[in-house]
MARBA-753696 format. One record per residue: x, z, y of N, C-alpha, C in turn; residue in one letter. Coordinates in steps of 0.1 Angstrom, whole numbers, padded with zeros to 4 digits, always signed. Example, Ala and Ser with C-alpha at 12.3 -4.5 7.8 and 13.67 -1.06 7.14 Angstrom:
# MARBA-753696
+0132+0078-0057+0123+0078-0045+0132+0078-0033A/+0128+0071-0022+0137+0071-0011+0129+0079+0000S/
***
This chain:
# MARBA-753696
+0927+0422-1037+0928+0422-1023+0921+0409-1017M/+0914+0410-1006+0906+0399-1001+0915+0393-0990I/+0916+0380-0990+0924+0373-0980+0914+0368-0969N/+0915+0375-0957+0905+0373-0946+0907+0360-0939A/+0919+0354-0937+0921+0342-0929+0914+0330-0935P/+0912+0330-0948+0906+0318-0955+0893+0313-0949A/+0883+0322-0947+0870+0317-0941+0872+0313-0926P/+0881+0319-0919+0884+0315-0905+0890+0301-0905L/+0900+0299-0915+0907+0286-0916+0897+0275-0920D/+0888+0278-0929+0877+0269-0933+0868+0265-0921L/+0864+0276-0914+0856+0274-0902+0863+0264-0892Y/+0875+0267-0889+0882+0258-0880+0883+0244-0884L/+0885+0242-0897+0886+0228-0903+0872+0221-0902K/+0862+0229-0904+0848+0223-0903+0845+0219-0888L/+0849+0228-0879+0847+0225-0865+0854+0212-0861V/+0867+0211-0865+0875+0199-0862+0868+0187-0868H/+0864+0188-0880+0857+0177-0887+0845+0172-0880L/+0837+0182-0876+0824+0179-0869+0827+0172-0856F/+0837+0177-0848+0841+0170-0836+0845+0156-0838G/+0853+0154-0848+0858+0140-0851+0846+0131-0855A/+0836+0136-0863+0825+0129-0867+0816+0125-0855L/+0815+0135-0846+0807+0133-0834+0813+0122-0825R/+0826+0122-0824+0833+0111-0817+0831+0098-0823A/+0832+0097-0836+0830+0084-0843+0816+0080-0841V/+0806+0089-0841+0792+0085-0839+0790+0079-0825Y/+0796+0085-0815+0795+0080-0801+0801+0067-0800V/+0813+0065-0805+0820+0052-0805+0812+0041-0812L/+0806+0045-0823+0798+0035-0831+0786+0031-0822Y/+0780+0040-0815+0768+0037-0807+0772+0027-0796G/+0784+0030-0790+0789+0021-0779+0792+0007-0785L/+0798+0007-0796+0801-0006-0803+0788-0014-0805F/+0778-0008-0811+0765-0015-0814+0759-0020-0801I/+0759-0012-0790+0754-0017-0777+0761-0029-0772M/+0774-0029-0774+0782-0040-0769+0780-0053-0777A/+0779-0051-0790+0777-0063-0799+0764-0069-0798V/+0753-0061-0797+0740-0067-0797+0733-0068-0784Y/+0740-0067-0773+0734-0070-0760+0734-0085-0758S/+0725-0089-0749+0723-0103-0747+0736-0110-0742F/+0743-0104-0732+0755-0108-0727+0764-0096-0724S/+0776-0095-0730+0784-0083-0729+0788-0080-0715R/+0791-0091-0707+0795-0088-0693+0784-0089-0683R/+0771-0090-0688+0760-0092-0680+0760-0104-0671R/+0768-0114-0675+0768-0126-0668+0760-0137-0676L/+0756-0147-0670+0749-0158-0677+0757-0163-0689P/+0751-0165-0700+0757-0170-0712+0751-0183-0715D/+0758-0194-0712+0752-0207-0714+0749-0210-0728L/+0757-0206-0737+0755-0209-0751+0742-0202-0756L/+0740-0190-0753+0728-0183-0757+0716-0189-0750T/+0717-0193-0738+0706-0199-0730+0702-0212-0737E/+0712-0220-0742+0708-0233-0748+0702-0230-0762E/+0707-0220-0769+0701-0217-0782+0687-0213-0781L/+0684-0204-0771+0670-0200-0768+0662-0211-0764V/+0667-0220-0755+0659-0232-0751+0655-0241-0762F/+0665-0244-0771+0663-0254-0782+0653-0247-0792V/+0656-0235-0796+0647-0228-0806+0633-0225-0801L/+0631-0225-0788+0618-0222-0783+0609-0235-0783S/+0614-0246-0788+0606-0258-0788+0598-0260-0801Q/+0595-0250-0808+0586-0250-0820+0591-0261-0830K/+0603-0261-0833+0609-0270-0843+0619-0261-0851R/+0620-0265-0864+0629-0258-0873+0642-0266-0874S/+0653-0259-0875+0666-0266-0876+0675-0260-0887Y/+0683-0268-0894+0694-0262-0901+0705-0260-0891E/+0715-0252-0894+0725-0248-0884+0732-0260-0879F/+0736-0270-0888+0744-0281-0883+0736-0290-0873K/+0723-0292-0876+0715-0299-0866+0713-0292-0853Q/+0711-0279-0854+0709-0270-0842+0722-0271-0834L/+0733-0270-0840+0746-0270-0833+0748-0283-0826F/+0744-0294-0832+0746-0307-0826+0737-0309-0814E/+0725-0304-0814+0716-0304-0802+0722-0296-0791V/+0725-0283-0795+0731-0274-0785+0743-0279-0779V/+0752-0285-0787+0765-0290-0782+0763-0302-0773H/+0753-0311-0776+0750-0322-0767+0745-0317-0754D/+0736-0307-0754+0731-0302-0742+0741-0296-0733N/+0751-0288-0740+0762-0282-0732+0771-0293-0726L/+0773-0304-0734+0782-0314-0729+0775-0321-0717R/+0762-0323-0717+0755-0329-0706+0756-0320-0693R/+0757-0307-0695+0758-0298-0684+0773-0296-0680R/+0782-0303-0687+0796-0301-0685+0801-0287-0688N/+0795-0281-0698+0799-0267-0701+0805-0266-0715A/+0808-0277-0722+0813-0276-0735+0827-0283-0736A/+0836-0279-0728+0849-0285-0729+0858-0276-0738S/+0867-0283-0745+0876-0275-0754+0872-0275-0768G/+0875-0265-0775+0874-0264-0790+0860-0263-0795G/+0856-0274-0802+0843-0275-0808+0841-0264-0819Q/+0852-0262-0827+0851-0252-0838+0849-0238-0833E/+0856-0235-0822+0853-0221-0816+0839-0220-0811I/+0834-0231-0805+0821-0231-0800+0811-0230-0811L/+0814-0236-0822+0805-0235-0834+0805-0221-0840R/+0816-0214-0840+0817-0201-0845+0809-0191-0835L/+0811-0193-0822+0803-0185-0813+0788-0187-0814R/+0784-0200-0816+0770-0203-0817+0764-0197-0830A/+0772-0197-0841+0767-0191-0853+0765-0176-0851Y/+0775-0170-0845+0775-0155-0842+0763-0152-0834D/+0761-0159-0823+0749-0156-0814+0736-0159-0821K/+0736-0169-0830+0723-0172-0837+0720-0160-0847L/+0730-0155-0853+0728-0144-0862+0723-0131-0855Q/+0728-0129-0842+0723-0118-0834+0709-0120-0830K/+0705-0133-0828+0691-0136-0825+0682-0133-0837L/+0687-0137-0849+0680-0134-0861+0679-0119-0863V/+0689-0112-0861+0689-0097-0863+0680-0091-0853F/+0679-0096-0841+0670-0091-0831+0656-0095-0832G/+0653-0103-0842+0639-0107-0844+0634-0119-0836G/+0643-0125-0828+0639-0136-0819+0639-0150-0827A/+0646-0150-0839+0646-0162-0847+0644-0158-0861V/+0636-0166-0868+0633-0164-0883+0642-0173-0891K/+0648-0168-0901+0657-0175-0910+0650-0176-0924K/+0648-0188-0929+0643-0190-0942+0653-0199-0950S/+0661-0193-0958+0671-0201-0965+0682-0205-0955G/+0682-0218-0952+0692-0223-0942+0684-0229-0930K/+0672-0226-0929+0663-0231-0918+0661-0220-0908I/+0663-0223-0895+0661-0214-0884+0649-0219-0876Y/+0640-0209-0873+0628-0212-0865+0627-0201-0855T/+0624-0206-0842+0623-0196-0831+0610-0189-0831G/+0610-0176-0827+0598-0168-0825+0595-0170-0810N/+0584-0178-0807+0582-0182-0793+0580-0171-0784S/+0573-0160-0788+0570-0149-0779+0583-0142-0776A/+0591-0139-0786+0603-0131-0784+0613-0140-0776A/+0614-0153-0779+0623-0161-0771+0619-0162-0756L/+0606-0163-0754+0601-0164-0740+0605-0151-0732A/+0603-0140-0739+0606-0127-0733+0621-0126-0730T/+0629-0131-0739+0644-0130-0738+0648-0140-0727M/+0642-0152-0726+0646-0161-0715+0642-0156-0702A/+0630-0149-0701+0625-0144-0688+0634-0133-0683A/+0639-0125-0692+0647-0113-0688+0662-0116-0686N/+0667-0128-0691+0681-0131-0690+0685-0136-0676A/+0697-0133-0672+0702-0139-0659+0704-0153-0662P/+0701-0162-0652+0702-0176-0654+0715-0181-0647H/+0721-0190-0653+0734-0196-0647+0730-0208-0639A/+0738-0210-0629+0737-0222-0621+0743-0233-0629D/+0737-0245-0628+0743-0257-0636+0758-0258-0632P/+0766-0261-0642+0780-0264-0639+0782-0278-0635I/+0789-0280-0624+0791-0294-0619+0806-0298-0621K/+0808-0310-0623+0821-0315-0624+0828-0316-0611S/+0841-0314-0610+0849-0315-0598+0853-0330-0595N/+0850-0338-0605+0854-0352-0603+0844-0360-0595A/
***
């Protein structure tokens, strides 16, 4: 005797699985767009601006040196108040995104900016007004 509901049951399971996979694919695409966009909120990002500015000066840096220069620049702009370690983590994360995007070349521990890609990125990015102290 042939059991007829088995192929229908298998078909329904496959349809359900396909729907779940499609939902995962869409969510993954949205996640990638959010992670690798220049600024998630489409607002000026001072840290990325400083990284792009420093790396576009045709000089190579190790991360520690690069962070010191960027941190000094942000302090001069009065935009680096608070936790230095959190800022260091954010800077490293943004630097890795620039490397992944091809705007920065990494050789071992040395980072060098790709002038053409950084110039394009700086031209297309929204620019922030300088932050002024209330004092």
